[in-house]
All heavy atoms as an XYZ file, in Angstrom:
1041
protein
N     116.071     90.278     95.902
C     115.143     90.727     94.975
C     113.937     91.349     95.526
O     113.563     90.834     96.678
C     114.800     89.745     93.983
C     115.740     89.095     93.164
S     115.753     89.951     91.588
C     117.057     89.166     90.798
N     113.279     92.328     94.871
C     112.025     92.850     95.564
C     110.860     92.429     94.850
O     110.678     92.550     93.547
C     112.199     94.344     95.614
C     113.307     94.826     96.353
C     110.948     95.083     96.090
C     113.723     96.328     96.244
N     109.841     91.815     95.580
C     108.675     91.277     94.981
C     107.500     92.041     95.379
O     107.327     92.297     96.628
C     108.521     89.871     95.426
C     109.707     88.924     95.005
C     107.137     89.114     94.838
C     109.742     87.601     95.707
N     106.620     92.336     94.466
C     105.342     93.112     94.737
C     104.084     92.250     94.596
O     104.029     91.353     93.741
N     103.224     92.282     95.619
C     101.999     91.493     95.514
C     100.881     92.389     95.619
O     100.615     93.339     96.440
C     101.939     90.654     96.915
C     103.090     89.705     97.069
C     102.959     88.848     98.384
C     103.336     88.633     95.903
N      99.840     92.066     94.706
C      98.524     92.755     94.660
C      97.488     91.608     94.420
O      97.729     90.757     93.554
C      98.430     93.929     93.652
C      99.490     94.803     93.734
C      97.100     94.647     93.655
C      99.655     95.887     92.484
N      96.280     91.703     95.127
C      95.338     90.779     94.770
C      93.931     91.376     94.923
O      93.642     92.054     95.862
C      95.417     89.509     95.714
N      93.121     91.244     93.789
C      91.807     91.571     94.023
C      91.077     90.754     95.028
O      91.545     89.744     95.528
C      90.931     91.438     92.726
C      91.292     92.472     91.563
N      91.022     92.451     90.274
C      91.923     93.735     91.743
C      91.293     93.421     89.654
N      91.922     94.335     90.467
N      89.922     91.328     95.474
C      89.310     90.730     96.677
C      89.001     89.269     96.400
O      89.140     88.420     97.301
C      87.847     91.438     96.944
C      88.145     92.844     97.608
O      89.203     93.050     98.032
O      87.179     93.566     97.669
N      88.447     88.892     95.319
C      88.177     87.461     94.982
C      89.414     86.540     94.977
O      89.258     85.460     94.788
C      87.329     87.403     93.722
N      90.588     87.169     94.892
C      91.859     86.394     94.723
C      92.660     86.437     95.971
O      93.863     85.869     95.928
C      92.716     86.971     93.445
C      91.825     86.828     92.165
C      91.655     85.363     91.688
C      90.978     85.273     90.467
N      90.886     83.951     89.972
N      92.204     87.130     96.985
C      93.036     87.257     98.195
C      93.378     85.783     98.868
O      94.522     85.595     99.248
C      92.437     88.193     99.212
C      92.544     89.538     98.766
C      92.284     90.680     99.754
C      92.172     92.048     99.204
N      93.388     92.550     98.343
N      92.405     84.972     98.856
C      92.617     83.556     99.441
C      93.639     82.897     98.576
O      94.498     82.130     99.098
C      91.370     82.829     99.518
C      90.342     83.385    100.575
C      90.680     82.728    101.990
C      89.691     83.114    102.946
N      90.158     83.203    104.275
N      93.486     82.978     97.345
C      94.511     82.430     96.341
C      95.861     82.854     96.720
O      96.883     82.171     96.614
C      94.043     82.599     94.866
C      94.909     81.851     93.815
C      94.883     80.405     94.001
C      94.392     82.263     92.421
N      95.914     84.221     96.852
C      97.287     84.762     97.180
C      97.884     84.262     98.432
O      99.093     83.854     98.505
C      97.188     86.348     97.208
C      98.546     87.006     97.563
S      99.696     86.877     96.143
C      99.218     88.141     95.054
N      97.061     84.128     99.440
C      97.492     83.549    100.763
C      97.954     82.126    100.554
O      99.075     81.706    100.925
C      96.353     83.551    101.708
C      95.952     84.808    102.384
C      94.809     84.810    103.370
O      93.697     84.368    102.980
N      95.072     85.209    104.472
N      97.285     81.300     99.773
C      97.601     79.904     99.539
C      99.021     79.769     98.734
O      99.869     79.008     98.940
C      96.556     79.235     98.658
O      95.451     79.141     99.525
N      99.026     80.728     97.687
C     100.320     80.871     96.912
C     101.479     81.150     97.890
O     102.560     80.476     97.718
C     100.217     81.866     95.740
C     101.368     82.197     94.975
C     101.676     81.307     94.008
C     102.178     83.237     95.333
C     102.841     81.530     93.180
C     103.300     83.431     94.609
C     103.753     82.664     93.606
N     101.297     82.161     98.719
C     102.390     82.615     99.520
C     102.761     81.481    100.658
O     103.877     81.391    101.009
C     102.114     83.951    100.191
S     102.119     85.257     99.032
N     101.750     80.708    101.033
C     102.140     79.672    101.888
C     102.850     78.669    101.328
O     103.874     78.143    101.753
C     100.772     78.968    102.420
C     100.094     79.909    103.496
C     101.019     77.591    103.195
C      98.611     79.509    103.777
N     102.493     78.283    100.071
C     103.100     77.260     99.329
C     104.580     77.643     98.938
O     105.516     76.836     98.955
C     102.363     76.959     98.034
N     104.844     78.947     98.710
C     106.254     79.262     98.332
C     106.849     80.212     99.258
O     107.723     80.987     99.076
C     106.048     80.106     96.909
C     105.664     79.236     95.814
C     104.414     79.152     95.301
C     106.543     78.246     95.324
C     104.069     78.280     94.316
C     106.247     77.406     94.322
C     104.841     77.407     93.796
O     104.599     76.466     92.778
N     106.335     80.039    100.546
C     107.036     80.831    101.722
C     108.584     80.682    101.747
O     109.200     81.701    102.038
C     106.412     80.291    102.977
C     106.805     81.103    104.155
C     106.450     80.450    105.520
N     106.927     81.302    106.677
C     108.146     81.536    107.053
N     109.081     81.089    106.338
N     108.325     82.333    108.012
N     109.124     79.559    101.614
C     110.476     79.395    101.624
C     111.194     80.217    100.643
O     112.385     80.745    100.927
N     110.741     80.374     99.382
C     111.277     81.189     98.438
C     111.066     82.801     98.743
O     111.999     83.592     98.709
C     110.614     80.945     96.974
C     111.035     79.528     96.471
C     111.255     81.949     96.057
C     110.445     78.977     95.306
N     109.813     83.115     99.009
C     109.557     84.472     99.415
C     110.388     85.018    100.657
O     110.840     86.172    100.637
C     108.020     84.607     99.711
C     107.137     84.456     98.517
C     105.807     84.390     99.139
C     107.332     85.493     97.488
N     110.606     84.072    101.550
C     111.410     84.503    102.779
C     112.940     84.983    102.424
O     113.428     85.715    103.180
C     111.472     83.242    103.690
N     113.417     84.590    101.334
C     114.744     85.025    100.783
C     114.773     86.369    100.246
O     115.796     86.833     99.889
C     115.261     83.969     99.858
C     115.432     82.551    100.416
C     115.841     81.566     99.388
C     115.677     80.184     99.811
N     115.971     79.242     98.591
N     113.650     87.003    100.059
C     113.588     88.187     99.351
C     112.862     89.243    100.110
O     112.089     88.918    101.085
C     112.851     87.921     97.954
C     113.663     86.916     97.153
N     114.691     87.300     96.401
C     113.519     85.554     97.030
C     115.144     86.122     95.813
N     114.442     85.163     96.217
N     112.653     90.472     99.564
C     111.989     91.571    100.210
C     110.480     91.572     99.517
O     110.521     91.439     98.180
C     112.539     93.035     99.921
C     113.644     93.138    100.949
C     114.152     94.717    100.775
O     113.306     95.470    101.078
O     115.267     94.798    100.180
N     109.486     91.505    100.337
C     108.222     91.353     99.788
C     107.419     92.661    100.212
O     107.342     93.133    101.318
C     107.383     90.127    100.306
C     105.930     90.108     99.580
C     108.219     88.917     99.873
N     106.830     93.396     99.111
C     106.014     94.518     99.285
C     104.540     94.192     98.908
O     104.426     93.439     97.984
C     106.456     95.651     98.475
C     107.653     96.281     98.928
C     108.976     95.678     98.907
C     107.673     97.626     99.561
C     110.087     96.366     99.404
C     108.780     98.177    100.079
C     110.027     97.615    100.017
O     111.031     98.170    100.471
N     103.544     94.707     99.389
C     102.102     94.463     99.063
C     101.204     95.519     99.431
O     101.541     96.406    100.280
C     101.592     93.142     99.740
N     100.174     95.487     98.584
C      99.140     96.719     99.011
C      98.601     96.211    100.316
O      98.709     94.988    100.823
C      98.015     96.729     97.892
O      97.579     95.365     97.643
C      98.481     97.256     96.593
N      98.055     97.085    101.094
C      97.638     96.966    102.491
C      96.938     95.783    102.948
O      97.386     94.869    103.831
N      95.816     95.541    102.371
C      94.926     94.356    102.842
C      95.642     93.043    102.413
O      95.736     92.145    103.191
C      93.533     94.386    102.277
O      92.973     95.689    102.661
C      92.677     93.324    102.805
N      96.090     93.011    101.161
C      96.789     91.816    100.682
C      98.051     91.483    101.572
O      98.186     90.361    102.030
C      97.264     91.925     99.210
O      96.074     92.216     98.377
C      98.055     90.773     98.769
N      98.817     92.519    101.879
C      99.966     92.297    102.737
C      99.639     91.783    104.151
O     100.378     90.876    104.636
N      98.548     92.396    104.748
C      98.247     91.866    106.081
C      97.797     90.420    106.031
O      98.176     89.588    106.886
C      97.135     92.796    106.494
C      96.601     92.548    108.021
C      95.544     93.475    108.540
N      94.373     93.514    107.556
C      93.418     92.589    107.403
N      93.397     91.522    108.085
N      92.397     92.858    106.666
N      96.962     90.161    105.060
C      96.474     88.728    104.944
C      97.592     87.809    104.774
O      97.456     86.763    105.332
C      95.429     88.617    103.963
C      94.033     89.432    104.175
C      93.201     89.366    102.922
C      93.323     88.800    105.373
N      98.519     88.068    103.905
C      99.658     87.212    103.648
C     100.444     87.104    104.879
O     100.854     85.970    105.211
C     100.390     87.687    102.429
C     101.707     86.962    102.282
C      99.694     87.571    101.022
N     100.816     88.247    105.609
C     101.555     88.160    106.697
C     100.972     87.342    107.844
O     101.702     86.630    108.506
C     101.699     89.561    107.248
C     102.911     89.931    108.125
C     103.136     91.434    108.219
O     102.176     92.042    108.691
O     104.289     91.955    107.995
N      99.671     87.347    107.977
C      98.884     86.578    108.938
C      99.156     85.142    108.781
O      99.272     84.403    109.766
C      97.483     86.858    109.056
C      97.122     88.165    109.584
C      95.635     88.557    109.379
O      94.802     87.703    108.811
O      95.300     89.682    109.748
N      99.107     84.659    107.482
C      99.138     83.172    107.261
C     100.605     82.627    107.028
O     100.758     81.373    107.152
C      98.337     82.651    106.072
C      96.829     82.982    106.520
C      98.648     83.294    104.854
N     101.540     83.541    106.782
C     102.821     83.104    106.330
C     103.929     83.444    107.459
O     105.107     82.919    107.489
C     103.413     83.501    105.075
O     103.465     85.005    105.192
C     102.478     83.106    103.955
N     103.652     84.400    108.299
C     104.613     84.907    109.274
C     105.840     85.628    108.593
O     106.846     85.780    109.179
C     105.062     83.786    110.259
C     104.840     84.130    111.655
O     104.134     85.071    111.988
N     105.442     83.314    112.641
N     105.622     85.880    107.305
C     106.702     86.603    106.614
C     106.656     88.082    106.987
O     105.563     88.601    107.223
C     106.420     86.587    105.179
C     106.699     85.230    104.435
C     106.371     85.128    102.921
C     108.303     84.735    104.559
N     107.597     88.857    106.897
C     107.669     90.360    106.905
C     107.277     91.022    105.712
O     108.028     90.725    104.691
C     108.987     90.864    107.544
O     109.270     90.251    108.727
C     108.972     92.400    107.608
N     106.198     91.643    105.540
C     105.704     92.212    104.409
C     105.597     93.690    104.506
O     105.152     94.218    105.538
C     104.233     91.774    104.138
C     104.142     90.242    104.064
C     103.684     92.352    102.762
C     104.742     89.535    102.921
N     106.330     94.336    103.602
C     106.225     95.842    103.635
C     105.038     96.267    103.022
O     104.627     96.006    101.917
C     107.337     96.478    102.730
C     108.762     96.047    103.260
N     109.438     96.525    104.314
C     109.565     95.010    102.732
C     110.639     96.007    104.511
N     110.612     95.059    103.535
N     104.049     96.872    103.840
C     102.714     97.256    103.424
C     102.570     98.615    102.911
O     102.943     99.575    103.636
C     101.701     96.812    104.415
C     101.681     95.343    104.735
C     100.822     95.046    105.763
C     101.302     95.237    107.097
N     102.550     94.516    107.506
N     102.055     98.718    101.841
C     101.542    100.120    101.357
C     100.171    100.446    101.842
O      99.580     99.503    102.522
C     101.577    100.151     99.732
C     102.739     99.794     98.977
C     102.805     98.767     98.178
C     103.786    100.680     99.099
C     103.959     98.540     97.465
C     104.929    100.464     98.429
C     105.046     99.338     97.549
O     106.197     99.078     96.927
N      99.499    101.382    101.386
C      98.103    101.627    101.688
C      97.287    100.608    100.926
O      97.804     99.918    100.074
C      97.693    102.954    101.142
C      98.387    104.228    101.775
C      97.950    105.504    101.005
C      97.929    104.342    103.173
N      96.093    100.520    101.277
C      95.254     99.543    100.462
C      95.276    100.080     99.034
O      95.375    101.183     98.702
C      93.722     99.659    101.065
N      94.999     99.061     98.130
C      95.151     99.444     96.645
C      94.285    100.448     96.203
O      94.744    101.535     95.552
N      93.078    100.515     96.672
C      92.099    101.672     96.190
C      92.369    102.992     96.969
O      91.745    103.978     96.472
C      90.624    101.098     96.377
C      90.301    101.011     97.786
N      90.505     99.887     98.480
C      89.371    101.677     98.592
C      89.950     99.919     99.743
N      89.390    101.098     99.798
N      93.115    102.925     97.943
C      93.433    104.141     98.655
C      94.844    104.759     98.317
O      95.364    105.730     98.954
C      93.340    103.948    100.164
C      92.041    103.524    100.737
C      92.205    103.188    102.290
C      91.075    104.542    100.432
N      95.378    104.184     97.230
C      96.683    104.726     96.853
C      97.865    103.639     96.871
O      98.968    104.075     96.491
N      97.643    102.590     97.389
C      98.669    101.521     97.470
C      99.239    101.045     96.123
O     100.484    100.907     96.019
N      98.314    101.058     95.158
C      98.676    100.704     93.759
C      99.749    101.842     93.293
O     100.682    101.515     92.457
C      97.518    100.503     92.897
C      97.829    100.003     91.416
C      96.716     99.816     90.661
O      95.673     99.200     91.160
N      96.707    100.133     89.408
N      99.355    102.958     93.491
C     100.242    104.115     92.973
C     101.539    104.145     93.661
O     102.693    104.415     93.201
C      99.481    105.400     93.240
C      98.300    105.758     92.313
C      97.099    104.984     92.654
O      97.058    104.444     93.894
N      96.078    105.113     91.798
N     101.576    103.697     95.014
C     102.881    103.577     95.674
C     103.703    102.576     95.102
O     104.931    102.733     94.857
C     102.598    103.164     97.233
C     102.010    104.367     97.958
C     101.668    103.990     99.520
O     100.792    103.128     99.714
N     102.281    104.780    100.422
N     103.155    101.433     94.730
C     103.873    100.329     94.124
C     104.324    100.762     92.685
O     105.409    100.573     92.202
C     103.104     98.952     93.998
C     103.933     97.961     93.417
S     103.031     96.262     93.286
C     103.000     95.997     95.038
N     103.469    101.555     91.989
C     103.791    102.091     90.740
C     104.994    102.993     90.750
O     105.820    102.953     89.872
N     105.129    103.761     91.747
C     106.281    104.599     91.937
C     107.526    103.803     92.143
O     108.684    104.242     91.645
C     106.074    105.623     93.085
N     107.452    102.787     92.831
C     108.546    101.818     93.006
C     108.969    101.294     91.765
O     110.105    101.164     91.318
C     108.191    100.893     94.180
C     109.591    100.278     94.859
C     109.117     99.453     96.060
O     107.963     99.464     96.557
N     110.177     98.832     96.613
N     108.000    100.860     91.019
C     108.287    100.195     89.551
C     108.964    101.339     88.710
O     110.020    101.060     88.024
C     106.949     99.697     88.916
C     106.360     98.592     89.705
C     107.203     99.441     87.441
C     105.062     98.147     89.380
N     108.480    102.462     88.772
C     109.075    103.495     87.926
C     110.400    103.891     88.265
O     111.128    104.397     87.439
C     108.176    104.845     88.049
C     106.808    104.727     87.258
C     105.904    106.024     87.363
O     106.022    106.625     88.516
O     105.394    106.359     86.423
N     110.765    103.799     89.578
C     112.099    104.058     90.048
C     113.025    102.774     89.971
O     114.115    102.812     90.511
C     112.100    104.501     91.430
C     111.591    106.005     91.551
O     112.042    106.831     90.728
N     110.597    106.139     92.236
N     112.637    101.730     89.278
C     113.295    100.447     89.015
C     113.702     99.851     90.380
O     114.720     99.445     90.467
C     114.600    100.815     88.168
C     114.942     99.576     87.578
O     114.241     98.664     87.199
N     116.352     99.507     87.208
N     112.861     99.986     91.340
C     112.907     99.440     92.602
C     112.251     98.161     92.981
O     111.982     97.819     94.010
C     112.746    100.387     93.707
C     113.635    101.669     93.695
C     113.155    102.779     94.585
O     112.039    102.720     95.157
O     113.881    103.817     94.630
N     111.604     97.597     91.970
C     110.738     96.337     91.989
C     111.301     95.473     90.908
O     111.487     95.816     89.842
C     109.365     96.818     91.639
C     108.204     95.639     91.890
S     107.953     95.139     93.710
C     107.437     96.656     94.305
N     111.511     94.178     91.351
C     112.034     93.210     90.434
C     110.935     92.162     89.815
O     111.291     91.614     88.836
C     113.119     92.326     91.195
C     114.355     93.121     91.599
O     114.980     93.840     90.645
O     114.490     93.221     92.770
N     109.918     92.044     90.543
C     108.917     91.192     89.960
C     107.621     91.627     90.731
O     107.460     91.965     91.806
C     109.266     89.759     90.439
C     108.316     88.657     89.989
S     109.074     87.078     90.366
C     108.140     86.795     91.897
N     106.420     91.495     89.921
C     105.148     91.609     90.473
C     104.135     90.525     90.233
O     104.137     89.888     89.123
C     104.528     92.978     89.836
C     103.063     93.103     90.403
C     105.386     94.098     90.126
N     103.550     90.234     91.274
C     102.446     89.122     91.225
C     101.154     89.839     91.559
O     100.807     90.343     92.665
C     102.617     88.003     92.165
C     103.980     87.240     91.693
C     101.502     87.004     92.100
C     104.379     86.120     92.753
N     100.297     89.965     90.500
C      98.980     90.791     90.621
C      97.985     89.831     90.258
O      97.653     89.563     89.013
C      99.126     91.968     89.592
C      98.006     92.879     89.868
C      98.136     94.183     89.384
C      96.913     92.605     90.309
C      97.183     95.169     89.548
C      95.784     93.601     90.449
C      96.038     94.883     90.118
O      95.045     95.884     90.226
N      97.391     89.053     91.325
C      96.316     88.168     90.988
C      95.028     88.897     90.906
O      94.398     89.467     91.866
C      96.095     87.079     92.059
C      97.463     86.179     92.183
C      97.196     85.185     93.291
C      97.767     85.581     90.999
N      94.591     89.086     89.657
C      93.366     89.866     89.370
C      92.139     88.989     89.143
O      92.205     87.849     88.701
C      93.526     90.869     88.245
C      93.902     90.168     86.903
C      94.360     91.099     85.860
N      94.224     90.443     84.536
C      93.245     90.645     83.630
N      92.291     91.435     83.962
N      93.383     90.044     82.467
N      90.860     89.625     89.257
C      89.623     88.966     88.942
C      89.076     89.424     87.670
O      88.532     90.648     87.764
C      88.761     89.194     90.180
C      87.359     88.468     89.897
O      87.254     87.586     89.027
O      86.500     88.750     90.690
N      89.482     88.855     86.552
C      88.985     89.396     85.367
C      87.409     89.327     85.137
O      86.739     89.988     84.269
C      89.693     88.730     84.149
C      89.940     87.437     84.824
C      90.162     87.716     86.390
N      86.776     88.471     85.852
C      85.419     88.248     85.677
C      84.446     89.132     86.356
O      83.409     89.485     85.927
C      84.902     86.825     86.047
C      85.755     85.714     85.121
C      85.435     84.306     85.610
C      85.446     85.858     83.621
N      84.764     89.641     87.552
C      83.817     90.395     88.339
C      84.624     91.380     89.028
O      84.574     91.472     90.404
C      82.954     89.651     89.203
O      83.716     88.726     90.060
N      85.432     92.223     88.493
C      86.180     93.314     89.203
C      85.108     94.272     89.909
O      84.061     94.505     89.374
C      86.869     94.102     88.186
C      86.302     93.793     86.902
C      85.589     92.447     87.043
N      85.615     94.748     91.108
C      84.693     95.758     91.866
C      85.187     97.010     91.410
O      86.426     97.340     91.251
C      84.862     95.409     93.316
C      84.540     93.958     93.702
C      83.142     93.587     93.765
C      82.815     92.227     94.291
N      83.328     91.085     93.603
N      84.217     98.119     91.730
C      84.658     99.537     91.435
C      85.771     99.995     92.388
O      86.665    100.803     91.909
C      83.456    100.394     91.721
C      82.518    100.589     90.506
C      81.517    101.648     90.741
O      81.796    102.630     91.588
O      80.390    101.331     90.425
N      85.875     99.538     93.597
C      86.793     99.947     94.604
C      88.154     99.354     94.375
O      89.119     99.708     94.877
C      86.348     99.865     96.040
C      86.339     98.432     96.502
N      85.360     97.643     96.153
C      87.288     97.625     97.154
C      85.660     96.459     96.734
N      86.704     96.393     97.290
N      88.268     98.277     93.518
C      89.538     97.523     93.401
C      90.430     98.202     92.331
O      89.984     99.014     91.432
C      89.248     96.167     92.892
C      88.614     95.322     93.956
C      88.290     93.926     93.470
O      87.977     93.618     92.171
O      88.346     92.987     94.291
N      91.641     98.080     92.601
C      92.669     98.899     91.720
C      92.536     98.390     90.186
O      92.245     97.306     90.084
C      94.124     98.418     92.293
C      93.778     97.897     93.483
C      92.433     97.334     93.592
N      92.805     99.205     89.454
C      92.754     98.957     87.896
C      94.087     98.251     87.548
O      95.194     98.775     87.856
C      92.527    100.242     87.076
C      92.595    100.036     85.633
O      92.224     98.918     85.175
O      92.996    101.003     84.815
N      94.054     97.083     86.944
C      95.336     96.258     86.780
C      95.962     96.884     85.648
O      97.255     96.818     85.530
C      94.739     94.882     86.284
C      94.035     94.940     84.953
C      95.998     93.990     86.198
N      95.423     97.672     84.628
C      96.105     98.286     83.483
C      97.316     99.218     83.894
O      98.222     99.155     83.168
C      95.173     98.988     82.616
C      94.121     98.022     81.996
O      94.390     96.857     81.748
N      92.846     98.444     81.764
N      97.262     99.965     84.932
C      98.296    100.823     85.194
C      99.480    100.272     85.686
O     100.595    100.482     85.198
C      97.957    101.988     86.179
O      97.548    101.365     87.403
N      99.406     99.214     86.409
C     100.504     98.422     86.946
C     101.124     97.599     85.777
O     102.345     97.609     85.627
C     100.093     97.491     88.055
C     101.168     96.512     88.393
C      99.831     98.367     89.450
N     100.258     97.031     85.020
C     100.682     96.134     83.946
C     101.512     97.021     82.877
O     102.550     96.719     82.456
C      99.701     95.479     83.028
C     100.049     94.843     81.889
C      98.942     94.464     83.985
N     100.941     98.193     82.635
C     101.584     99.234     81.632
C     102.952     99.548     82.215
O     103.906     99.608     81.546
C     100.684    100.515     81.580
C     101.341    101.573     80.841
N     101.516    101.565     79.524
C     101.922    102.719     81.292
C     102.143    102.715     79.047
N     102.421    103.374     80.123
N     102.969    100.090     83.482
C     104.307    100.309     84.159
C     105.359     99.195     84.087
O     106.630     99.378     83.819
C     104.154    100.712     85.554
C     103.455    102.154     85.687
C     103.172    102.435     87.293
C     104.430    103.299     85.226
N     104.812     98.026     84.350
C     105.868     96.822     84.431
C     106.297     96.664     82.820
O     107.545     96.450     82.582
C     105.137     95.530     84.716
S     104.906     95.503     86.521
N     105.458     96.783     81.824
C     105.922     96.718     80.539
C     106.829     97.769     80.147
O     107.846     97.563     79.426
C     104.682     96.824     79.599
C     103.893     95.556     79.589
O     104.219     94.511     80.020
O     102.693     95.584     79.010
N     106.594     98.993     80.581
C     107.518    100.244     80.229
C     108.898     99.926     80.961
O     109.868    100.179     80.176
C     106.878    101.470     80.647
C     107.792    102.603     80.717
C     105.680    101.812     79.803
N     108.898     99.393     82.056
C     110.185     99.406     82.784
C     110.765     98.090     82.834
O     111.683     97.625     83.647
C     109.937     99.958     84.204
C     109.575    101.317     84.189
N     110.579    102.255     84.036
C     108.350    102.027     84.269
C     109.889    103.539     83.949
N     108.606    103.226     84.195
N     110.307     97.040     82.050
C     110.728     95.711     81.901
C     110.882     94.850     83.182
O     111.820     94.311     83.478
C     112.184     95.762     81.242
C     112.536     94.609     80.443
O     111.601     93.920     79.960
N     113.716     94.217     80.433
N     109.658     94.993     83.856
C     109.477     94.272     85.199
C     108.668     93.021     84.880
O     107.539     93.192     84.482
C     108.968     95.052     86.314
C     109.498     96.447     86.381
C     108.677     94.373     87.676
C     110.895     96.442     86.926
N     109.101     91.950     85.147
C     108.299     90.581     85.057
C     106.986     90.741     85.854
O     107.090     91.076     87.114
C     109.216     89.400     85.509
C     110.589     89.970     85.387
C     110.356     91.474     85.684
N     105.815     90.388     85.353
C     104.548     90.286     86.027
C     103.731     89.237     85.644
O     103.657     88.782     84.598
C     103.837     91.870     85.724
C     102.529     91.830     86.561
C     103.617     91.869     84.228
C     101.794     93.304     86.433
N     103.069     88.585     86.735
C     102.191     87.508     86.595
C     100.714     88.142     86.973
O     100.640     88.700     88.030
C     102.544     86.439     87.538
N      99.712     87.812     86.152
C      98.407     88.275     86.648
C      97.559     86.999     86.788
O      96.341     87.194     86.992
C      97.748     89.084     85.409
O      97.884     88.453     84.239
C      98.625     90.400     85.284
N      98.095     85.816     86.843
C      97.251     84.587     87.124
C      98.241     83.623     87.939
O      99.390     83.802     87.892
C      96.528     84.052     85.987
C      97.699     83.630     84.858
O      98.523     82.850     85.130
N      97.508     84.276     83.676
N      97.604     82.599     88.458
C      98.456     81.635     89.287
C      99.322     80.919     88.381
O     100.550     80.741     88.935
C      97.473     80.699     89.989
C      98.082     79.645     90.901
C      98.628     80.409     92.000
C      96.941     78.719     91.446
N      99.122     80.540     87.206
C     100.046     79.695     86.491
C     101.143     80.452     86.204
O     102.365     80.029     86.364
C      99.388     79.367     85.020
N     101.198     81.783     85.767
C     102.300     82.666     85.554
C     103.069     82.984     86.815
O     104.279     83.033     86.862
C     101.919     83.900     84.725
O     101.218     83.538     83.582
C     103.134     84.553     84.339
N     102.386     83.147     87.858
C     102.858     83.463     89.202
C     103.824     82.252     89.672
O     104.971     82.443     90.106
C     101.906     83.660     90.286
N     103.412     81.024     89.417
C     104.174     79.929     89.772
C     105.339     79.873     88.882
O     106.441     79.493     89.388
C     103.432     78.603     89.703
C     102.418     78.510     90.901
C     101.671     77.301     90.892
O     101.818     76.400     90.039
O     100.924     76.964     91.938
N     105.413     80.106     87.620
C     106.434     80.168     86.749
C     107.420     81.222     87.233
O     108.633     80.864     87.297
C     106.039     80.390     85.302
C     105.263     79.299     84.563
C     104.621     79.825     83.401
C     106.142     78.097     84.259
N     107.083     82.401     87.522
C     107.970     83.398     87.839
C     108.638     83.190     89.181
O     109.836     83.314     89.324
C     107.308     84.769     88.030
C     107.031     85.522     86.802
C     106.400     86.891     87.065
C     108.336     85.758     86.032
N     107.859     82.606     90.335
C     108.489     82.301     91.536
C     109.525     81.289     91.436
O     110.584     81.264     92.021
C     107.327     82.114     92.625
C     108.028     82.334     93.997
C     106.851     80.596     92.592
C     108.081     83.699     94.386
N     109.217     80.196     90.581
C     110.235     79.105     90.302
C     111.496     79.561     89.684
O     112.603     79.127     89.994
C     109.530     77.912     89.599
C     108.533     77.162     90.548
C     107.839     76.123     89.768
N     106.828     75.488     90.589
C     106.953     74.305     91.171
N     108.152     73.661     91.173
N     105.996     73.764     91.879
N     111.301     80.450     88.740
C     112.446     81.078     87.976
C     113.152     81.910     88.820
O     114.502     81.783     88.887
C     111.880     81.883     86.762
N     112.491     82.716     89.761
C     113.384     83.443     90.807
C     114.219     82.594     91.717
O     115.378     82.732     91.858
C     112.297     84.208     91.633
C     112.778     85.041     92.811
C     113.631     86.203     92.291
C     111.703     85.460     93.674
N     113.598     81.381     92.080
C     114.268     80.487     92.888
C     115.489     79.791     92.177
O     116.654     79.645     92.684
C     113.499     79.328     93.453
C     113.921     78.616     94.602
O     114.693     79.249     95.394
O     113.818     77.324     94.483
N     115.387     79.575     90.850
C     116.479     79.033     90.037
C     117.537     79.997     89.711
O     118.594     79.666     89.261
C     115.907     78.459     88.795
C     115.202     77.151     88.938
C     115.063     76.597     87.441
N     114.442     77.561     86.563
C     113.090     77.717     86.280
N     112.146     76.942     86.808
N     112.668     78.519     85.353
N     117.232     81.374     89.837
C     118.224     82.272     89.627
C     117.911     82.949     88.196
O     118.882     83.795     87.701
N     116.970     82.554     87.505
C     116.672     83.050     86.095
C     116.379     84.564     86.043
O     116.411     85.095     84.979
C     115.451     82.351     85.630
C     115.679     80.824     85.453
O     116.861     80.369     85.481
O     114.624     80.119     85.066
N     116.060     85.260     87.244
C     115.757     86.598     87.265
C     116.944     87.428     87.767
O     116.907     88.653     88.018
C     114.538     87.013     88.034
C     113.327     86.297     87.575
C     112.210     86.707     88.427
C     112.967     86.711     86.215
N     118.165     86.803     87.839
C     119.290     87.465     88.379
C     119.694     88.618     87.464
O     120.415     89.596     87.823
C     120.468     86.548     88.578
C     120.368     85.578     89.708
O     119.260     85.845     90.478
O     121.056     84.623     89.867
N     119.265     88.503     86.149
C     119.550     89.660     85.209
C     119.126     90.991     85.726
O     119.567     92.002     85.335
C     119.045     89.361     83.844
C     117.507     89.238     83.675
C     116.839     87.991     83.953
C     116.595     90.175     83.632
N     115.420     88.286     83.972
C     115.422     89.621     83.788
C     116.691     91.472     83.380
C     114.073     90.277     83.583
C     115.355     92.245     83.308
C     114.164     91.676     83.295
N     118.123     90.931     86.604
C     117.515     92.225     87.097
C     118.696     93.008     87.897
O     118.550     94.245     87.908
C     116.297     91.936     88.069
C     115.041     91.506     87.313
C     114.304     92.706     86.733
N     114.089     93.782     87.760
C     114.128     95.097     87.153
N     114.225     95.501     86.073
N     114.044     95.972     88.141
N     119.555     92.409     88.562
C     120.524     93.104     89.377
C     121.533     93.870     88.280
O     121.802     95.042     88.640
C     121.441     91.975     90.108
C     120.711     91.366     91.077
C     120.075     92.305     92.186
O     120.804     93.299     92.427
O     119.122     92.043     92.739
N     121.622     93.323     87.249
C     122.407     94.035     86.167
C     121.728     95.127     85.512
O     122.271     96.286     85.329
C     123.041     93.136     84.956
C     123.895     91.867     85.468
C     124.146     90.981     84.306
C     125.272     92.609     85.876
N     120.289     94.946     85.288
C     119.563     95.961     84.751
C     119.313     97.149     85.646
O     119.186     98.281     85.228
C     118.156     95.320     84.466
C     117.275     96.114     83.638
C     117.435     96.103     82.197
C     116.194     96.755     84.108
C     116.495     96.800     81.431
C     115.230     97.504     83.389
C     115.458     97.511     81.973
O     114.571     98.308     81.204
N     119.410     96.951     86.967
C     119.258     98.005     87.908
C     120.461     98.927     88.010
O     120.266    100.059     88.461
C     118.954     97.558     89.267
C     117.656     96.868     89.411
C     117.155     96.672     90.886
C     117.705     95.320     91.240
N     117.058     95.005     92.646
N     121.609     98.552     87.485
C     122.927     99.406     87.645
C     122.984    100.285     86.455
O     122.384    100.437     85.573
C     124.104     98.421     87.703
C     124.019     97.637     88.914
C     125.113     96.659     88.995
C     125.016     95.928     90.347
N     126.013     95.037     90.596
């Protein structure tokens, strides 16, 4: 399965902690991330992360293209709803694309944990059929 990771600046440490905690599960899959998030996760987990450009430099659009082409199975987008910065990617476009193309997406830690555990149990195996 292909997993996409995006995190606003205020949530990057949380994304690192999440990926450390679920490193064993993530290691079984392909992981893509926007540039800075990918680099930070890679540094603490030693996982191989396919990195796009930084989110505000087009990384979010690169992930969006992968979603539109049905090449993404799950997205974890830890966003900061209280104090988003101007330079940070807009969550609405990724959420919209995931909704249109039926891609499971988590925008907070609670849902991210549910999705990653479901992935590990095989609950997202239906994505393989959906891609064909």
